[in-house]
N, C-alpha and C positions, 0 to 999 in steps of 0.2 A: 526569538529567532528572527534573523534577517532574511527575508525572501522578496526579491524584486523581479522574480521571473516574469518575463513578458511585459514588464513595465517599459514605458517610453520616457526617456529622461533627456533633458536638454541642459547643457552646462555652458553658461556664458563666461567670457573672459577666461577660457580654458587654457590659455597660454601661461597662466600663473601657476605657481607650485601647488597652492592649496586646491585650486579648481582641478588641476590635473590629477591630484590624489583622489578627489571626490569622484571624478569621472571613472577612474580605474576601479574604485570600490563599487560604484553602481554596476559596472560591468561584471565584476567578479560575482555579484549576487543575482545575476541573471537579466539585468536591464539592457535594452538596446539604447545606446548612448549617442547623442549628437553633441559633438564638441565644437564650440565656435569661438572666434576671436577676430580681432583685426589683423593679426598675423596669421595668414592662412598656412604658411609653411610650418609653423609651430604646431597648430592643431592637427595638421595632416600627419606629422610625426607622432603625435599622441595617439591618434586613431590607429595608425599602423602598429604601434606598440600594444594597444589594447587588443587588436585583432590577432597579433602574434601570440597572445596569451590566451587565445580561444574565445575572446569577447566579440560583441558586435558594436561597431562604431562607425560613424560617418563624420567628416569634418566639413565646415563651411566658414566663410568669412562673414562675420556679422559684427557690426559696431554696436556695443551694448549701450551706447548713448544716443543711438539713432532709432527713434521709435518706428519709423517706416521700415527700416531693415529688420528690426525685431519682429514686427507684425508680419511682414512678408515671409520671413523664415518660419515662424511658428505655424503660419497658415499652410506652408508646404509640409511641415511635419505632421500636422493633423490630417491633411489630405492623403498623405501616404500611410498613415497608421490608424486613422479614425479616432484618435485620442491623444491626450497629452497628460502624462501621469506625474512627472517630477520636473521641476526647474530649480537650478541652483545658479547663483550669480556670484562669482569669486572676484569681482572687480576690486582694485585697490589703487593707491597712488604711490608713485616713486618719490624718493626723497627730493629729487631735483624739481619735481612738479610743484612742490610746496615752497620752493624758493629757500630751501634750507630750514632753519628753525629760528626765525627772527622773533624777538620779543613782541608781545601783542601791541605794545605802543608804537612799534616800528613797522610791523607787518602791513602791507597794503591790503585794501579791501579785496583785490583780486587774489592775493595769496590766501586770505582767509576763506574766500568763497570757492576756490578751486577744488578742494577735497569734498566740500559739501555738494557741489554740483556734480562732480564725477561719481563719488561713492553713493551718496544718498539718492542723487538723481537717477543714476543707473538702476539702482534697486527698485525705485519707484516705477520706472518704465518697464523693465523686464517682468516685474511681478504683476502689474495691472494688465499687460497684454496677455500674459500666461493665464491669469484668472479668467479673462474673457473667453479664451478658447476651452478652458476647463469647464466653464459654465455651459458653453454651447454643446460640448460633447458629453456632458455629465460625467466627467472623468473622476470626480472626487479625488483630486490630486493633492500633491504637496509642493509648496513653494518654500524653498530654503534661502534665506538671506545670510549674509556674512558681515560681521562687524568685528571691531578690535577691542581689546581690553582697555584701551584708552578711554572708553566710554565711562569707566568706573575708576579711572586713575586721576591723580593730581600731579601732572607733570608740566613744567613750564615750557613756553615757547612752542606750543602745539595746539593753539586755539582752534584752528580750522578743522584738522583731522579729529580732534577730540569732540568738537560739535557734531561733526559728520557721523562719527561712531555712535553717539547718543541718539542722533536723529534716526538712524537705521532701526534702532531698537524701538523707538516710539512708533515708527512706521509699521513695524512688524505687528504690534499690538492692535493698531487701527485696522490694518488689512485682515487680520485673523478675525476680528469682530465683524467686519463687513461681509466676509465671504464664508463664514462658518455655516450660514444657512444653506449654502450650496455644497456643504461637506468638503470644503477646500481647507486644508490646514496650512498654516503659515508659521514657520519656526525660524529663529535666527540663531546661527552659531556664532559664539563670541570666542574667537581664537586668541590664546595668549601668544607671547612672542615665541614662534617656532624657529629655533636657531638654524635649521637646515634650509630655510627659505632664502632665496636670493634677496627678497625685500628686506628682511631683518638683518641679514649679514651686511647688505648694502648700507642700511641706516647706521649700523655700528661703525663700519669702516668710515663713512662720511663724517660722522660725529667725532670720531677719534681724530681725524685730520683737521676738522674745523676748529675744535676746542683744544687740540694738543694733549688729549688724554690717552694714556696707554690703552691699547686694544683690550688687553687682559682685564684692566680695571672696569671698562665699560661692560664687558661680558659678565663680570662678577656682579655688577650693579643689576643687570637683568635677572640674575639668579638669586639675588640676596633675599627675596621674599618667597622663594619656593618653600612649600610645606614639605614636599617629598624631595628625594635626591634625584628626581627624574623630571624631565620636561616632555611635553607631548610631541609626538612625531607626526609627520605628514600622513602616514598610514593610519594612525589613530584618528586623525580628523576625518579622513575618508571613511573609516569604519563608522564613526559617529553619524556622519551625514547619511550613510546607507541605513543605519538603524532608525534615524528620525523619519526617513522616507518610507520605511516599512509600516505595516499595519500596527505594530506595537508602538511605534513612535507617536501615535496619535495622542498619547497622554501628555506630550509636551506642547500641544497646540497653543500658540500665542506666546510661548516662553522664549526666553533668551538662555541658551544652553552654553555655559562656560566650558571650554575645552582647554584647560591649562594645568591640570593635575593639582590644583589648589594653590592659591596665592594669599599670603598674609595681608597684602595691601589691597585686595580686591574683595568687595562685599559680595 
């Protein structure tokens, strides 16, 4: 049973599709949700939507790569609520930020490091600041990270984001080990390609144009290794996050939880 009644949750990078779905799910199960992003208008709209559906939500502008902003915001959340129960960071990189998909022999060091610094770096910052406040308030909270199935894939021309995805998983295990003594659980959601997200659809469109491959062919390649005839939805990702943040989710502490409906090419 998922029960997040009276829990205090903060969602970073909430302007993204996955983080937005997670925030909605937290709210549906009773949590008070703070949604943050660099784009304030986007998270204001999300908070408005959550409240229109009977939930409790507040929006704020926070850069999930700025430790000072993260710290100041979480300090305010704790001051207002006396605790911090759940943190989720849904940060990702856009296709353009990686400079396309250059071969590893041609990719610049900056192109390689960009997804590592942004994805893994942000997860490091939000997680460690959240843990500090959870320890201070003895919240015994849950820190949820997000990675991509690229961590377990063998795809060419994606060295940086593949390395970043694997790094987030390693970071999850380390932090779970360090903070378990304070009853803080750390879990990573590994989302497969969710076709309804702007990021995946954008990648497919950009790849089709760059390589002159029909759009239908690329979509078929994404689905070629599906075990079932269905793909995960944003709502299902949100429901999974809410379950992991609940008391029952403690059984997955330190684990990487695949949300992909099963893939033949993923271990």
